C-alpha positions in Angstrom: -31.6 12.5 18.3 -28.2 11.5 19.8 -27.3 7.8 19.4 -25.7 7.2 22.9 -25.7 3.4 22.1 -23.2 3.8 19.2 -19.7 5.2 18.5 -17.8 5.1 15.2 -14.1 5.3 15.4 -11.1 4.7 13.0 -7.6 3.5 14.1 -4.9 5.4 12.2 -1.1 5.2 12.4 2.1 4.8 10.4 2.8 1.3 9.0 3.9 -1.3 11.7 2.9 0.8 14.7 0.5 -2.0 15.9 -3.1 -1.0 14.8 -4.2 -4.5 13.8 -2.7 -6.1 16.9 -4.5 -3.6 19.1 -7.8 -4.4 17.3 -7.2 -8.1 18.0 -7.0 -7.4 21.8 -10.1 -5.1 21.7 -12.1 -7.9 20.1 -10.8 -10.5 22.6 -11.5 -8.3 25.7 -15.0 -7.3 24.4 -15.9 -11.0 24.4 -16.2 -11.4 20.6 -14.5 -14.8 20.7 -15.5 -17.9 22.7 -13.2 -18.9 25.6 -11.9 -21.9 23.7 -11.9 -20.4 20.2 -8.7 -20.7 18.2 -8.0 -17.2 16.8 -5.3 -16.3 14.3 -2.9 -13.5 15.0 -3.8 -10.2 13.3 -7.3 -11.6 12.6 -8.3 -8.4 10.6 -5.6 -9.0 8.0 -7.7 -11.4 6.1 -6.0 -11.9 2.7 -2.9 -13.9 2.1 -0.8 -11.0 0.9 -1.5 -9.0 4.1 -0.5 -12.0 6.3 2.7 -12.6 4.4 3.9 -9.0 4.4 2.6 -8.1 7.8 0.8 -5.0 6.5 -2.8 -3.9 6.2 -3.8 -3.2 2.5 -7.6 -2.7 2.8 -9.5 -0.9 5.5 -11.6 -3.4 7.4 -14.6 -2.9 9.7 -15.4 -4.7 13.0 -17.6 -3.9 15.9 -17.4 -4.6 19.7 -19.9 -4.0 22.4 -18.8 -2.4 25.7 -21.3 -1.4 28.4 -24.2 -1.8 25.9 -22.6 0.6 23.5 -21.7 -0.7 20.1 -18.3 0.6 18.9 -17.7 0.4 15.2 -14.0 0.1 14.7 -12.3 0.6 11.3 -8.7 -0.7 11.0 -6.9 1.3 8.3 -3.7 0.7 6.3 -0.6 2.4 7.5 1.4 2.4 4.2 1.4 5.7 2.4 0.5 4.0 -1.0 -2.9 2.9 0.5 -3.7 6.4 1.8 -6.8 6.5 -0.5 -8.4 3.9 1.8 -7.8 6.0 4.9 -9.1 9.2 3.3 -12.4 7.6 2.4 -13.2 5.8 5.6 -12.6 8.9 7.7 -16.0 10.1 6.3 -17.7 7.2 8.2 -16.4 8.0 11.7 -16.8 10.7 14.4 -13.3 10.4 15.9 -10.0 8.6 15.5 -7.5 6.7 17.7 -4.1 7.9 16.7 -1.4 5.2 17.4 2.2 6.3 17.8 5.1 3.8 18.3 6.8 4.4 21.7 10.2 4.2 20.1 9.8 5.4 16.5 7.6 8.4 17.4 5.8 10.4 14.7 6.5 9.2 11.2 5.5 10.5 7.7 2.2 8.5 7.5 1.3 9.6 11.1 1.4 13.2 9.8 -0.5 12.4 6.6 -3.5 10.6 8.2 -3.6 13.0 11.2 -3.8 15.9 8.9 -6.8 14.4 7.0 -8.5 13.7 10.4 -7.9 17.2 11.6 -9.2 18.7 8.4 -12.5 16.9 8.9 -12.7 18.2 12.5 -12.6 14.8 14.1 -11.8 14.3 17.8 -8.5 12.6 18.5 -7.4 10.0 21.1 -3.6 9.7 21.2 -2.4 6.2 22.1 1.3 5.6 22.7 1.7 2.0 21.7 4.4 -0.7 22.4 5.4 0.9 25.8 7.0 -2.5 26.6 9.7 -1.9 24.0 13.2 -1.7 25.6 14.0 1.4 23.6 10.7 3.2 24.3 11.0 7.0 24.7 7.8 7.6 26.8 8.9 11.1 28.1 9.4 12.5 24.6 6.6 11.0 22.5 3.8 13.1 24.0 5.7 16.3 23.2 6.4 15.1 19.6 2.7 14.5 19.1 1.8 17.9 20.6 4.3 19.6 18.3 2.8 17.7 15.3 -0.7 18.9 16.3 0.5 22.5 16.5 2.3 22.1 13.2 -0.9 20.9 11.6 -3.0 23.8 13.0 -5.2 21.7 15.3 -8.1 23.4 17.1 -8.0 24.1 20.8 -10.3 21.1 21.4 -8.0 18.8 19.4 -4.9 20.0 21.3 -6.6 18.9 24.5 -6.7 15.3 23.2 -6.3 12.6 25.9 -3.1 10.5 25.9 -3.1 6.8 26.8 -0.1 4.4 27.1 -0.8 1.0 25.6 0.8 -2.4 24.9 -1.3 -3.8 22.0 0.4 -7.2 22.3 -0.3 -7.6 26.0 -3.7 -5.9 25.8 -3.1 -3.3 28.4 -3.8 0.5 28.6 -3.3 3.2 31.3 -3.4 6.9 31.6 0.1 7.1 33.1 3.4 6.2 31.5 4.6 4.8 34.8 1.8 2.2 35.1 1.4 -0.7 32.6 -2.3 -1.2 33.3 -4.1 -4.6 33.4 -6.6 -4.4 30.5 -8.0 -2.1 27.8 -10.8 -0.7 29.9 -9.2 2.8 30.0 -9.2 2.8 26.2 -12.8 1.7 25.9 -13.9 4.3 28.6 -12.0 7.1 26.7 -13.7 6.2 23.5 -17.1 6.4 25.2 -16.3 9.7 26.9 -14.3 11.5 24.2 -15.7 10.4 20.8 -19.0 12.1 20.1 -22.1 9.9 19.6 -23.7 10.1 16.1 -26.5 12.7 15.8 -29.4 13.0 13.4 -33.1 12.8 12.8 -34.3 9.2 12.3 -37.6 10.4 10.8 -36.0 12.7 8.2 -35.7 11.6 4.5 -33.1 8.9 4.2 -29.5 9.8 3.1 -26.4 7.6 3.0 -22.9 8.2 1.6 -21.0 5.2 0.0 -17.4 5.4 1.3 -16.1 2.0 0.4 -16.9 -0.8 -2.1 -16.6 -4.6 -1.8 -17.2 -7.1 -4.5 -18.8 -10.5 -4.5 -19.3 -12.8 -7.6 -22.8 -13.7 -6.4 -24.3 -10.3 -5.6 -22.0 -8.0 -7.5 -20.9 -4.7 -5.9 -21.6 -4.1 -2.2 -21.7 -0.5 -1.0 -20.4 0.3 2.5 -21.3 3.5 4.1 -22.8 5.4 7.0 -26.5 6.4 7.3 -26.2 10.2 7.4 -29.9 10.9 8.0 -33.2 9.0 8.4 -33.7 5.2 8.4 -32.7 2.8 5.7 -34.6 -0.4 5.0 -34.1 -3.6 3.1 -36.3 -3.6 -0.1 -36.4 0.2 -0.1 -36.5 2.2 -3.4 -33.8 4.8 -3.5 -32.3 7.4 -5.9 -28.6 7.1 -6.5 -26.4 10.0 -7.6 -23.1 11.8 -6.7 -22.4 15.4 -5.5 -20.1 16.2 -8.5 -22.8 15.1 -11.0 -20.5 13.0 -13.1 -23.6 11.0 -14.2 -27.4 11.2 -14.2 -29.1 10.2 -10.9 -31.0 6.8 -11.3 -33.5 4.9 -9.3 -32.7 1.5 -7.7 -33.8 -0.9 -5.0 -31.8 -2.1 -1.9 -32.0 -5.9 -2.0 -30.1 -6.8 1.2 -28.9 -4.8 4.2 -26.1 -5.9 6.6 -24.4 -4.6 9.7 -21.2 -5.8 11.3 -21.1 -7.7 14.6 -17.6 -8.8 15.7 -16.2 -10.2 12.5 -19.5 -11.3 10.9 -22.0 -9.5 8.7 -25.5 -9.9 10.1 -28.5 -9.3 7.9 -30.9 -6.6 9.3 -34.2 -5.2 8.2 -33.4 -1.6 8.9 -30.6 0.7 10.1 -30.9 4.2 11.7 -28.8 7.4 11.4 -25.1 6.8 12.4 -25.1 3.1 11.6 -22.4 1.7 9.2 -24.1 -0.7 6.8 -23.4 -2.9 3.8 -26.0 -2.8 0.9 -26.3 -4.9 -2.2 -28.6 -4.9 -5.2 -27.7 -1.3 -6.5 -26.0 -1.8 -9.9 -22.9 0.2 -10.8 -22.7 1.8 -7.3 -19.4 3.5 -6.7 -17.5 5.3 -4.0 -18.8 8.9 -3.5 -22.4 8.0 -4.4 -25.3 9.1 -2.2 -28.4 7.0 -1.7 -31.4 9.2 -1.1 -35.1 8.9 -0.4 -37.1 8.9 -3.6 -39.0 12.1 -2.4 -35.9 14.0 -1.4 -32.7 13.8 -3.6 -29.8 15.6 -1.9 -26.3 14.2 -2.5 -23.6 14.5 0.2 -20.3 16.3 -0.6 -17.5 13.8 -0.9 -13.8 14.3 -0.1 -11.7 14.4 -3.3 -9.2 11.6 -3.1 -5.5 12.5 -3.7 -4.3 11.9 -7.3 -2.0 9.1 -8.3 1.7 10.0 -8.6 3.2 7.0 -10.4 2.3 5.1 -13.5 3.3 1.9 -15.3 2.4 0.2 -18.6 0.7 -3.2 -18.2 0.7 -5.2 -21.4 0.2 -8.7 -22.7 3.2 -11.0 -22.3 4.8 -11.4 -25.8 8.0 -13.2 -24.7 9.0 -16.6 -26.2 7.7 -18.3 -23.1 4.3 -16.5 -23.3 1.2 -18.7 -22.4 3.2 -21.5 -20.8 2.4 -20.8 -17.2 -0.6 -18.4 -17.0 -4.3 -19.1 -17.1 -5.4 -15.6 -18.3 -3.1 -14.4 -21.1 -5.2 -12.3 -23.6 -5.6 -8.6 -23.7 -9.4 -8.9 -23.2 -8.8 -10.8 -19.9 -6.2 -8.3 -18.8 -8.5 -5.3 -19.6 -11.4 -6.9 -17.7 -9.3 -7.5 -14.6 -7.8 -4.0 -14.5 -11.2 -2.3 -15.0 -12.6 -4.6 -12.3 -9.9 -3.4 -9.9 -10.8 0.3 -10.3 -14.3 -0.6 -9.0 -12.7 -1.4 -5.6 -9.7 0.9 -5.6 -10.6 4.5 -5.8 -7.0 5.8 -6.0 -6.1 3.7 -9.0 -6.5 5.0 -12.6 -6.5 2.8 -15.7 -6.4 4.2 -19.2 -6.2 2.6 -22.7 -3.3 3.3 -25.1 -3.1 3.3 -28.9 -2.3 -0.4 -28.7 -5.0 -2.8 -27.8 -2.5 -4.9 -25.9 -1.3 -2.4 -23.3 -2.9 -0.2 -20.6 -1.5 2.6 -18.5 -2.1 2.0 -14.8 -1.5 4.9 -12.3 -1.3 4.5 -8.5 -0.1 6.1 -5.3 3.4 4.5 -5.4 5.5 1.5 -6.4 4.1 -0.5 -3.5 0.5 0.2 -4.5 1.1 -1.1 -8.0 3.3 -4.1 -7.0 0.5 -5.3 -4.7 -1.9 -5.2 -7.7 0.7 -7.1 -9.8 1.2 -9.8 -7.1 -2.6 -10.2 -6.6 -3.1 -10.7 -10.4 -0.2 -13.1 -10.6 -1.7 -15.3 -7.9 -5.0 -15.3 -9.7 -3.3 -16.8 -12.8 -2.7 -13.8 -14.9 0.3 -13.5 -17.2 1.5 -10.0 -18.2 4.5 -7.7 -18.7 5.0 -4.4 -17.0 7.3 -1.4 -17.7 9.5 0.6 -15.3 7.5 2.9 -12.9 7.3 6.5 -14.1 6.3 9.6 -12.1 3.4 11.7 -13.3 4.4 15.3 -14.0 2.0 18.3 -13.8 2.2 21.8 -15.3 1.5 24.4 -12.6 1.5 28.1 -13.8 3.5 27.1 -16.9 6.2 25.3 -14.9 6.9 21.6 -15.2 6.4 20.1 -11.6 7.1 16.7 -10.2 5.9 14.9 -7.0 8.1 15.3 -4.0 8.0 13.0 -0.9 8.8 13.5 2.7 11.4 10.8 3.6 12.2 9.8 7.2 15.2 7.6 7.8 16.3 6.1 11.1 19.9 4.7 10.8 22.9 3.7 13.0 25.3 6.7 13.4 28.0 5.0 11.3 25.7 4.8 8.3 24.8 8.5 8.1 27.6 9.4 5.7 26.8 6.7 3.2 23.1 7.5 3.2 23.6 11.3 2.8 26.0 10.8 0.0 23.6 8.5 -2.0 20.6 10.8 -1.3 22.6 13.8 -2.4 23.0 12.4 -5.9 19.2 11.8 -5.9 18.4 15.5 -5.3 17.2 15.0 -1.7 17.2 18.1 0.6 17.9 17.6 4.3 15.1 19.1 6.5 16.1 18.0 10.0 18.5 15.6 11.8 18.6 14.6 15.4 19.9 11.7 17.5 17.5 9.1 19.0 19.5 7.0 21.4 22.4 5.6 19.5 20.8 6.2 16.2 20.1 9.2 14.0 16.7 10.3 12.6 17.0 12.2 9.3 14.2 13.9 7.4 14.4 14.8 3.7 12.3 16.1 0.9 13.1 14.1 -2.2 11.6 13.8 -5.7 9.5 10.5 -6.0 11.7 9.3 -8.9 14.8 9.7 -6.7 13.4 6.8 -4.5 13.1 4.4 -7.4 15.6 1.6 -6.9 17.0 3.1 -3.7 15.6 0.7 -1.1 17.9 -2.2 -1.8 20.9 0.2 -1.8 19.8 1.7 1.5 19.6 -1.7 3.2 23.1 -2.6 1.9 24.5 0.8 3.1 22.9 0.4 6.6 23.7 -3.4 6.9 20.0 -4.1 7.1 19.6 -2.0 10.3 18.0 1.1 8.7 14.3 2.0 8.7 13.0 4.0 5.7 9.5 5.4 5.1 8.1 8.2 2.9 4.8 9.9 2.1 3.7 12.2 -0.7 4.2 15.9 0.3 3.5 18.2 -2.7 4.4 19.0 -6.3 7.5 21.1 -6.8 9.4 22.4 -9.9 11.4 19.7 -11.8 14.7 19.1 -10.1 16.8 17.9 -13.1 18.1 14.5 -14.2 18.6 11.8 -11.6 20.6 8.7 -12.6 18.2 5.7 -12.6 20.8 2.9 -12.2 24.6 2.7 -12.2 24.9 -1.0 -13.2 24.2 -2.7 -16.5 22.5 -6.0 -17.3 23.9 -9.4 -18.3 21.8 -10.4 -21.3 21.3 -14.0 -22.6 22.8 -14.7 -26.0 20.6 -17.6 -27.1 17.5 -19.7 -26.1 18.0 -22.9 -24.3 18.8 -24.3 -20.8 21.4 -22.6 -18.6 24.3 -25.0 -17.8 27.0 -24.9 -15.2 29.9 -24.3 -17.7 28.2 -21.3 -19.3 27.2 -19.9 -15.9 30.7 -20.3 -14.5 32.1 -18.1 -17.3 29.2 -15.6 -17.0 29.6 -15.1 -13.2 33.0 -13.5 -13.8 31.2 -10.7 -15.5 28.7 -9.8 -12.7 26.2 -11.3 -10.3 23.7 -13.8 -11.7 19.9 -14.1 -11.1 19.5 -17.7 -12.3 20.9 -21.1 -11.5 21.7 -24.2 -13.7 18.7 -25.8 -15.3 16.8 -22.6 -15.8 15.1 -22.2 -19.2 16.2 -18.9 -20.9 15.7 -17.1 -24.2 17.6 -14.5 -26.3 17.3 -11.0 -24.8 16.4 -12.2 -21.2 18.3 -10.5 -18.4 20.2 -13.2 -16.4 22.3 -11.0 -14.1 23.7 -7.5 -13.2 26.9 -6.2 -14.5 29.0 -3.9 -12.3 29.8 -1.7 -15.3 27.2 0.7 -16.6 27.0 -1.0 -20.0 25.0 -4.1 -20.9 27.0 -7.3 -21.7 25.7 -10.3 -23.7 26.7 -13.7 -22.1 26.1 -17.2 -23.3 24.8 -19.2 -20.2 23.9 -22.2 -22.5 27.5 -22.7 -23.7 28.6 -26.3 -23.1 32.2 -27.5 -22.8 33.4 -29.2 -26.1 34.4 -32.8 -25.4 37.8 -34.0 -26.7 39.5 -37.4 -26.3 42.4 -35.7 -24.6 42.3 -35.5 -20.8 44.5 -33.1 -18.8 44.9 -33.2 -15.0 42.9 -30.5 -13.2 40.7 -29.4 -16.2 37.7 -31.5 -15.2 37.5 -30.4 -11.6 34.0 -29.5 -10.4 33.0 -26.0 -11.3 31.9 -23.9 -8.4 29.0 -21.5 -8.9 28.2 -18.5 -6.7 24.6 -18.9 -5.5 22.3 -16.8 -7.7 20.7 -13.6 -6.3 16.9 -14.3 -6.3 15.0 -11.1 -7.0 11.5 -10.5 -5.4 8.8 -8.6 -7.4 9.8 -5.3 -5.6 13.5 -5.9 -6.2 12.8 -6.6 -9.9 10.7 -3.4 -10.3 13.6 -1.5 -8.6 16.2 -3.1 -10.9 14.7 -2.8 -14.4 15.9 -0.1 -16.8 13.8 2.0 -19.2 14.6 -0.4 -22.1 13.5 -3.4 -20.1 10.3 -5.1 -19.2 9.3 -7.4 -16.3 7.6 -10.6 -17.4 5.1 -11.7 -14.7 3.6 -15.2 -14.7 2.0 -17.3 -11.8 5.3 -19.2 -11.4 8.1 -16.9 -12.6 9.3 -13.3 -12.6 11.7 -12.7 -15.5 13.5 -9.5 -16.6 13.9 -9.0 -20.4 14.9 -6.4 -22.9 12.1 -4.7 -24.9 13.9 -5.7 -28.1 14.9 -9.3 -27.7 17.1 -9.7 -30.8 20.7 -8.8 -29.8 21.7 -7.6 -33.3 18.5 -5.4 -33.7 19.1 -3.9 -30.2 22.7 -3.0 -31.1 21.5 -1.3 -34.3 18.8 0.7 -32.3 21.5 1.8 -29.8 23.8 2.9 -32.6 20.9 4.9 -34.2 20.2 6.7 -30.9 23.8 7.7 -30.5 
C-alpha cells in the first residue's frame, strides 16, 4: 500500500541558514494559525536557550496539510555538536529539504548532514535560501551544491535533485533565480512530487523503530518513531527489543498514542504504516528500540550514532562558596541529573570515576557540553567542571586524535593574522578562494587546536569573521599545541574586592571582577599578559593616616572588568583550574586553592 495522503520530510542545513524561519512560514501558509493569532518568531525553537542563542538544539516535529496531504516536517539542529539529533531523525523520513544560504554557500555542517542523507538513499530537494540578501551569489550556489553532491558520491537520481530559490523570511519560493515568487506553493508542490510517499503493508505484523525520546514527569519516557509496518493501536501489547541485542527483549503495553497536528499533539486510537507517532507507557524505552507485534519479533537495524570526541569532568562544587546559591548541590543529585540527560541525548556518555563526587561526561564538542552545563545551571544545580579534553583512539597501534574540517570566512586584511594563529595550532590549509571582498579558507585542524581559539579569532578579524567546524575523522597525533599563552591573576585572600586593591591589580593584567565582588583565596580574578600566574590582593585597603597630601586622595579610576560568558570561561581555563558553576555566578578557580601549597606543588613538578 502506498500512503499518497502522507509525506515525511526533514529540513537540514548548516547553522543559521534559516531552517526554523522557513518552517514558520510553511506553518503560516498552510493555515496552521488563526488569522488573528499572535505567533512568536521561530516558533519551533521552544526552549529559552534556543531563543536566546538563535540556534536549534533539539530536533522538533510539526505537520502541515496541503491539498489533503499531511506533510510531517522535522526541523533539525544545524550546529555540528548536535549532529546526533540529525542522524537519528533521518531514519523517520523519506526525503530531505537541503537549505543552503545564498551568500555563504556550502558549509561544513551542510556537508555532514547531506552525507548522512545520501548514505540512507534519501531524495533531496535543494533550496537556496535568503535570496534577498544583498551579497547573494545565486549563479554560483547551484554549482557549489552540485560539486558537493559529486564529491559525496550521490546517485544519478540524487544528482537530478530539483533546485528552488526561497526567501524564508518573506515566505516566497520560485523555480527561477530571477523571480522572487509570491508564496511557498512551489516548495509544497515539489515536496508532493519529489519526496516518495511511505509504503508498507497495513495488515502485516506491527513494527516501529524509536528514533527519538522525550521525557515528561507525569508519564515518564515518551518514544517517538515511525511505524515501519502494520498498524499500531493504543492499549496494544508489544515486545520491545533492539537490533544489537544489548538487553533481553521484554513485553509491555502502549498506554497512549499521539500524532502531531500543527504544533499540537493529538491523541489517536491507531496509526498506520508511515505515520510518525508518540507513545507512552513503555518503561525504560530508549533510542534504537523496536516495538514489535507479540507474535512476530523482528527488530529494525539502527544507524550507529557517531562517537563523542570531547570529555569533561563534572564534580561537586567544593569551593569556599559552595552551597550558597544552588538548590541541588550533592553528588547524588548531580549523578541523577546526568544519567537522566543520557536518556534524552543519545550522543552523550556519562561514566563514573574512582571518586563518588565526580563524573566524566563525553559529548560531540564544547558547545554540546556547554549547553548541558547552562541547562543544569538554570535548573538550580551547582557544580564544578574541568577543562575540555579530546578523546584519543588507538588505531592499528598508532595514537590518533579527532580532526575537524574548519571553514573560515574573513575580510581579506585579516587573512594573515588568522593563518599565523592557525599555523601554531597545527592546522593544514585545504583550499582558499575569494568570495566578493572576503576570503573563504578551509582547514583540517585537530579538535584540541580549536579550544580557546574563538575569542582570539573574533579579535583578529575585528568581529567580522565567520567560523564553523565539523568533525572529519581521526588522524595520527599531531604533537603538542600550546593551550594558552596568558597566565591568571589569582586572589591572595578571602574577602570583598575593593577599589584600592583592584586599582593596583589592574596594572598587572585585565580583571574579570568589579568592586564589591566576594572573593576567596585561589580564585582567578583576571588574566595576566605574561605566561606565568600572579597572585594579587584585590581586598587590600588603603591604610589611613592623619596626614593628608594634595593629590593622594583623588578618585581611583578602574577599567571596566571583562565579563566572561560560560563559553568564554571554558575557553580560558587552564589544566590546573576549574570552573565553578552556580545558578547566579560563574567563577574560575585553581584546583589547589592554598597559594603556598600550590607553589610547593609547582616546585615539585619542576
